[in-house]
C-alpha positions in Angstrom: 0.0 0.0 0.0 1.3 3.4 -1.0 2.1 5.9 1.8 -0.6 8.4 0.7 -3.2 5.7 0.3 -2.4 4.4 3.8 -2.6 7.9 5.3 -6.0 8.5 3.7 -7.3 5.3 5.1 -6.0 6.2 8.6 -7.7 9.5 8.4 -10.9 7.9 7.3 -10.8 5.5 10.2 -10.1 8.3 12.7 -12.9 10.4 11.4 -15.3 7.5 11.5 -14.5 6.4 15.0 -13.5 9.7 16.6 -10.1 8.3 17.6 -7.6 5.5 17.0 -4.6 4.1 18.8 -1.1 3.5 17.2 -1.4 -0.2 18.1 -4.8 -0.5 16.5 -3.7 1.2 13.3 -0.5 -0.8 13.2 -2.4 -4.1 13.3 -5.0 -3.0 10.8 -2.6 -1.8 8.2 0.1 -4.4 8.9 2.9 -2.0 9.4 5.2 -0.9 12.2 4.1 1.4 15.0 7.0 3.8 14.1 5.6 4.1 10.6 2.1 4.8 11.9 3.5 7.5 14.2 5.2 9.2 11.3 1.9 9.0 9.4 0.0 10.6 12.3 2.6 13.3 12.7 2.3 14.1 8.9 -1.5 14.2 9.0 -1.4 16.4 12.1 1.0 18.9 10.4 -1.5 19.0 7.5 -4.3 19.9 10.0 -6.2 16.7 9.3 -6.3 15.2 12.8 -5.1 15.7 16.3 -2.0 13.7 17.3 -2.1 12.6 20.9 0.0 10.3 23.1 -0.6 6.8 21.8 -2.8 7.7 18.8 -4.9 10.3 17.2 -8.3 12.0 17.6 -10.5 14.0 15.3 -9.6 17.6 14.9 -12.8 19.1 13.8 -15.4 20.4 16.2 -19.2 20.7 15.7 -20.7 24.1 16.4 -24.1 23.8 18.2 -26.2 26.9 17.8 -29.6 25.5 18.9 -30.9 23.6 21.8 -33.5 20.7 22.1 -36.4 21.1 24.5 -36.6 18.8 27.5 -38.8 16.2 25.8 -36.3 15.8 23.0 -33.3 15.7 25.4 -34.9 12.8 27.4 -35.0 10.7 24.2 -31.3 10.9 23.7 -28.6 8.8 25.3 -30.8 8.0 28.3 -28.8 5.0 29.4 -25.5 7.0 29.5 -27.2 9.9 31.3 -28.7 7.5 33.9 -25.2 6.0 34.6 -23.8 9.5 35.0 -26.7 10.6 37.2 -26.4 7.6 39.5 -22.7 8.2 40.1 -23.3 12.0 40.6 -26.0 11.3 43.2 -23.6 9.1 45.1 -21.3 12.1 45.6 -23.8 13.9 47.7 -23.5 13.7 51.5 -26.2 14.5 54.1 -24.4 17.7 55.2 -23.9 19.0 51.7 -25.4 22.3 50.4 -25.9 21.6 46.7 -26.7 23.6 43.6 -28.5 21.4 41.1 -28.6 22.9 37.6 -31.6 22.5 35.3 -31.1 19.7 32.8 -32.0 16.2 31.9 -29.0 14.4 33.5 -29.3 16.5 36.7 -33.0 15.7 36.8 -32.2 11.9 36.6 -30.0 12.3 39.7 -33.0 12.7 41.9 -34.0 9.1 41.1 -30.9 8.0 43.0 -31.2 10.2 46.1 -32.3 7.8 48.9 -33.2 9.4 52.3 -31.0 12.3 51.4 -30.6 15.0 54.1 -28.7 17.4 51.9 -30.1 20.9 51.2 -30.6 21.8 47.5 -30.9 25.1 45.6 -32.0 24.7 42.0 -33.1 26.7 38.9 -35.0 23.7 37.6 -38.8 24.0 38.1 -39.4 20.3 37.6 -36.3 19.5 39.7 -37.7 21.4 42.7 -40.9 19.5 42.6 -39.2 16.1 42.4 -36.8 17.0 45.2 -39.6 18.1 47.4 -41.5 14.8 46.6 -38.3 12.9 47.6 -38.4 14.6 51.0 -35.4 16.9 50.3 -35.1 20.4 51.6 -35.1 22.6 48.5 -35.0 26.3 47.5 -35.9 27.7 44.1 -34.1 30.8 42.9 -36.1 33.6 41.3 -35.7 34.9 37.8 -36.9 34.6 34.2 -38.4 31.2 33.2 -37.2 29.6 30.0 -40.1 27.6 28.7 -38.3 25.1 26.5 -36.1 23.8 29.3 -38.2 24.7 32.4 -35.1 26.6 33.7 -35.0 29.8 35.7 -32.3 32.0 34.1 -31.0 35.5 33.6 -29.4 38.3 35.6 -31.9 38.2 38.5 -31.3 34.5 39.0 -27.5 34.9 38.8 -27.7 37.7 41.3 -29.7 35.5 43.7 -27.1 32.8 43.4 -24.3 35.2 44.5 -25.4 35.1 48.1 -24.9 31.3 48.4 -21.8 29.2 49.0 -22.2 25.7 47.9 -20.3 22.6 48.9 -21.1 21.0 45.6 -22.6 22.0 42.3 -23.9 19.7 39.5 -24.0 21.5 36.1 -25.2 20.5 32.7 -23.5 21.5 29.4 -24.1 21.5 25.7 -20.5 21.2 24.7 -17.1 20.3 26.0 -13.9 21.2 24.1 -10.3 21.7 25.1 -10.0 25.3 23.8 -13.5 26.7 24.3 -14.2 24.8 27.6 -17.8 24.2 28.7 -20.4 25.9 26.4 -24.1 26.5 26.1 -26.1 28.4 23.4 -27.9 30.7 25.8 -26.2 33.7 27.3 -28.5 33.9 30.3 -28.1 30.3 31.1 -24.3 30.6 30.8 -24.3 33.4 33.3 -26.1 31.3 35.9 -23.8 28.2 35.3 -20.7 30.4 35.6 -21.8 31.9 39.0 -22.8 28.4 40.3 -19.3 27.0 39.5 -17.6 30.1 41.0 -19.6 29.8 44.3 -19.0 26.1 44.7 -16.3 24.4 46.7 -16.5 21.4 44.2 -18.2 21.6 40.8 -19.2 18.7 38.6 -20.1 19.0 34.9 -22.2 16.1 33.7 -21.6 15.3 30.0 -22.4 12.1 28.0 -19.9 11.2 25.3 -21.8 13.1 22.6 -21.0 16.5 24.2 -17.2 16.2 23.6 -15.9 18.1 20.6 -19.0 20.2 20.4 -19.0 24.0 20.9 -21.9 26.4 21.6 -22.0 30.1 21.5 -21.1 31.0 25.1 -18.3 29.6 27.3 -19.3 29.5 31.0 -16.1 27.9 32.3 -12.8 26.5 31.2 -12.5 22.7 31.3 -10.3 22.7 34.3 -12.9 24.6 36.4 -14.9 21.4 37.2 -14.7 17.7 37.4 -16.2 16.1 34.3 -18.5 13.2 35.0 -19.1 11.2 31.8 -19.7 7.7 30.4 -16.7 7.9 28.1 -14.1 10.5 27.0 -11.9 9.7 24.0 -10.1 13.1 24.0 -6.7 12.5 25.6 -5.9 16.2 25.7 -9.0 16.9 27.8 -8.1 14.0 30.1 -4.6 15.6 30.6 -6.0 19.1 31.3 -9.1 18.3 33.4 -10.3 15.9 36.1 -12.3 13.4 34.2 -14.3 10.5 35.7 -15.6 7.9 33.3 -18.4 6.2 35.2 -18.8 3.1 33.0 
């Protein structure tokens, strides 16, 4: 196989799978690992992929400029979200003062709170009702209501959050990338998420694997500002720069 043909096939495989290891590529193309490394370096210099330790990942990022409503979100990656939610709920102790962000994965966390004595503050309308039904002490912040996500957002809500000091915060995100950090399409929601992270001793961002490599309009925190709870992360650079917990 000619060098250019092999490199094109390597690129096609990485683009298809999102990442590939040197060992995997060496076996597939029946060539030495040193040759594969040279191929990856060459492709990286051409701006075709991202060369990382032990392999390569896709370079391109997907820009997300719209947001699904809650009904649509609940239909996507529900198994992965449930695993993340279960692990996240297990991080809450009875003496915690918790901010729970509006969102589908944070909502699923409530299913796994058993006899929880922690106190919660939330901007999720549905979240507050479920928490109260579960016997939890819960406060709802005031502000503008976003109908599509049942979230309370905006400057008033962010100002209300400023008076609290949380032991833990659990935040949803629309995108996670190494350069742009955690992003969301809505400026008002981004403002609230940023304040919640700033006012928390420990912050967790909950993200299933589809959120990696996606970028929305507004960054609310850099990737090293919170621990990322996910089902799977294939981006080695993010793993090097941030605290990442794969729960599967």
